[in-house]
C-alpha positions in Angstrom: 2.2 -16.8 0.8 3.5 -19.7 -1.3 2.1 -23.1 -0.4 4.6 -25.8 0.2 4.6 -29.6 0.6 7.2 -31.6 2.6 9.3 -33.8 0.3 8.3 -37.0 2.2 4.6 -36.0 1.9 5.1 -35.3 -1.8 6.6 -38.8 -2.3 3.7 -40.3 -0.3 1.1 -38.5 -2.4 2.9 -39.4 -5.6 2.8 -43.1 -4.6 -0.9 -42.9 -3.8 -1.6 -41.4 -7.2 0.3 -44.3 -8.9 3.1 -42.1 -10.2 6.1 -44.1 -11.3 9.2 -42.1 -10.2 11.6 -44.5 -12.1 14.7 -46.2 -10.9 16.6 -45.4 -7.7 15.2 -43.8 -4.6 12.2 -41.5 -4.9 14.2 -38.7 -3.2 17.1 -38.9 -5.7 14.6 -39.0 -8.6 13.0 -35.8 -7.4 16.5 -34.2 -7.2 17.1 -35.4 -10.8 13.8 -33.8 -12.0 14.8 -30.6 -10.3 18.2 -30.6 -12.0 16.5 -31.1 -15.4 14.4 -28.0 -14.7 11.1 -30.0 -14.5 10.5 -29.3 -10.8 11.0 -26.1 -9.0 13.9 -25.9 -6.5 13.4 -27.5 -3.1 13.3 -25.2 -0.1 14.5 -26.1 3.4 12.0 -24.8 6.0 10.5 -25.8 9.3 7.8 -28.4 9.2 4.8 -28.7 11.6 7.1 -30.3 14.3 9.7 -27.5 14.0 12.3 -29.6 12.2 14.1 -28.3 9.1 12.9 -30.4 6.1 13.0 -30.1 2.3 9.8 -28.7 0.8 8.5 -28.3 -2.7 5.9 -25.8 -4.0 2.5 -27.5 -3.9 2.2 -27.6 -7.7 5.1 -30.1 -7.8 2.6 -33.0 -7.4 0.7 -31.9 -10.5 4.0 -31.6 -12.3 4.9 -35.2 -11.4 1.6 -36.4 -12.8 2.3 -34.6 -16.1 5.9 -35.9 -16.2 4.8 -39.5 -15.6 2.2 -39.2 -18.3 4.7 -37.9 -20.8 7.2 -40.6 -19.9 4.5 -43.2 -20.4 4.0 -41.8 -23.9 7.8 -42.2 -24.6 8.2 -38.4 -25.0 11.9 -37.4 -25.2 13.4 -35.5 -22.3 13.9 -32.3 -24.4 10.3 -32.3 -25.4 9.2 -32.9 -21.8 11.3 -29.8 -20.9 9.4 -27.7 -23.5 6.1 -28.9 -22.1 7.1 -28.2 -18.5 8.4 -24.7 -19.4 4.9 -23.9 -20.9 3.3 -25.2 -17.7 5.4 -22.9 -15.6 4.5 -20.0 -17.8 0.8 -20.7 -17.4 1.2 -21.1 -13.6 3.1 -17.8 -13.5 0.2 -16.0 -15.3 -2.3 -17.6 -12.9 -0.3 -16.5 -9.8 -0.3 -12.9 -11.1 -4.1 -12.8 -11.4 -4.5 -14.5 -8.0 -1.9 -12.3 -6.2 -3.2 -9.9 -3.5 -1.3 -7.0 -5.2 -3.1 -7.6 -8.5 -6.5 -7.9 -6.8 -5.9 -4.7 -4.8 -4.8 -2.9 -8.0 -7.9 -4.2 -9.9 -10.2 -3.0 -7.1 -8.6 0.5 -7.1 -8.9 0.7 -10.9 -12.5 -0.4 -10.8 -13.4 2.3 -8.3 -11.6 4.9 -10.4 -13.5 3.8 -13.5 -16.9 4.0 -11.7 -16.0 7.5 -10.5 -15.1 8.6 -14.0 -18.3 7.1 -15.4 -20.4 8.9 -12.8 -18.7 12.2 -13.6 -19.1 11.8 -17.3 -22.8 10.9 -16.8 -23.4 14.0 -14.6 -21.7 16.1 -17.3 -24.0 14.6 -20.0 -21.1 13.2 -22.0 -22.2 9.6 -21.3 -25.7 8.3 -20.9 -26.2 5.4 -18.5 -29.5 3.6 -19.0 -31.1 0.7 -20.8 -29.9 1.7 -24.2 -26.3 2.0 -23.0 -26.3 -1.3 -21.0 -27.6 -3.2 -24.0 -24.7 -2.1 -26.1 -22.2 -3.8 -23.7 -21.9 -7.6 -24.3 -22.2 -9.7 -21.2 -18.7 -11.2 -20.7 -20.1 -14.2 -18.7 -22.5 -15.1 -21.4 -19.9 -14.8 -24.2 -17.0 -16.4 -22.4 -18.8 -18.9 -20.3 -17.7 -20.8 -17.2 -14.2 -22.4 -17.4 -14.6 -26.2 -16.8 -11.1 -27.4 -17.6 -7.8 -25.9 -18.7 -4.2 -26.9 -19.4 -1.1 -26.6 -21.5 0.1 -28.9 -24.3 2.1 -28.8 -27.5 2.1 -29.9 -31.1 5.2 -32.1 -31.6 7.8 -31.3 -34.2 7.0 -32.4 -37.7 3.4 -32.9 -36.8 0.3 -30.7 -37.6 -2.1 -32.0 -35.0 -2.4 -33.3 -31.4 -5.2 -35.0 -29.5 -6.1 -33.8 -26.0 -8.1 -36.3 -23.9 -10.8 -34.8 -21.7 -12.7 -37.5 -19.7 -15.4 -35.1 -18.5 -16.0 -33.1 -21.7 -19.4 -32.9 -23.4 -20.7 -32.2 -26.8 -22.1 -28.8 -25.6 -18.7 -27.5 -24.3 -16.6 -25.1 -26.2 -12.8 -25.4 -26.6 -10.5 -22.3 -26.8 -6.9 -22.4 -27.8 -4.1 -19.8 -27.6 -0.6 -20.6 -28.9 2.4 -19.6 -26.8 4.9 -20.2 -29.6 5.2 -19.2 -33.2 3.5 -22.0 -35.2 5.3 -21.2 -38.5 5.2 -22.3 -41.3 1.5 -22.9 -40.5 -0.8 -20.0 -41.2 -3.9 -21.1 -39.3 -5.2 -23.6 -36.8 -8.6 -24.9 -35.7 -10.2 -27.3 -33.2 -12.1 -30.5 -34.0 -14.1 -32.8 -31.8 -13.7 -36.5 -32.9 -16.8 -38.6 -32.7 -17.1 -41.2 -29.9 -14.1 -39.6 -28.1 -14.1 -37.4 -25.0 -11.5 -34.8 -26.1 -10.5 -32.6 -28.9 -7.9 -32.3 -31.7 -5.9 -29.1 -32.4 -5.0 -29.0 -36.1 -2.7 -26.7 -38.2 -2.7 -26.4 -42.0 0.9 -27.7 -42.2 3.5 -29.3 -40.0 5.5 -27.2 -37.5 9.3 -26.9 -37.5 9.6 -27.5 -33.7 7.5 -28.3 -30.6 4.8 -25.6 -30.5 3.2 -25.0 -27.1 -0.4 -23.7 -26.5 -2.8 -23.1 -23.7 -6.4 -24.5 -23.9 -9.5 -24.1 -21.8 -13.0 -25.5 -22.0 -16.2 -23.5 -21.3 -19.9 -24.2 -21.3 
């Protein structure tokens, strides 16, 4: 079931977080962000007292933080729209993996796979033992534990962007997957600047347009 937050509570939490909602009333500012496509549509449902009130999906607070940060960096509205679109795509992927339907399907598929392996082992087509288990890499060891993740973009006519990570360490690993075509660049890489808690995504040439990517940090 989708988690919602009442609009008054959202404004209250935004003020506590020090988010600048700009000129005018906070309510009208939220409606403007919704019209721009930066926030999901507000839904009118009953609150805890039984009154019909406007509610936003719970991720709206995180979106407001990202919008405020981009505004503070003087990012143009069209570029903010590109960034928010990438964020929505990432959230959509996460919701699929966390949905009860996906988890049920994954469990059924796992059971089916185990049955197939047992049948193959009994028929002698597959050997299950020490030699077989050693040939399979441990995904936890290879991939690591995800510490932080997010979405960003390389601005138009640039070939690099710095991502600040206050809690990163020298032993952490940064992974990047581009969501958009980064033509005319042919390759990209990640660098960790000295005396900075973050990383830089670099391409071998400047991009023609804002180019979004997902990133995550493991240990």
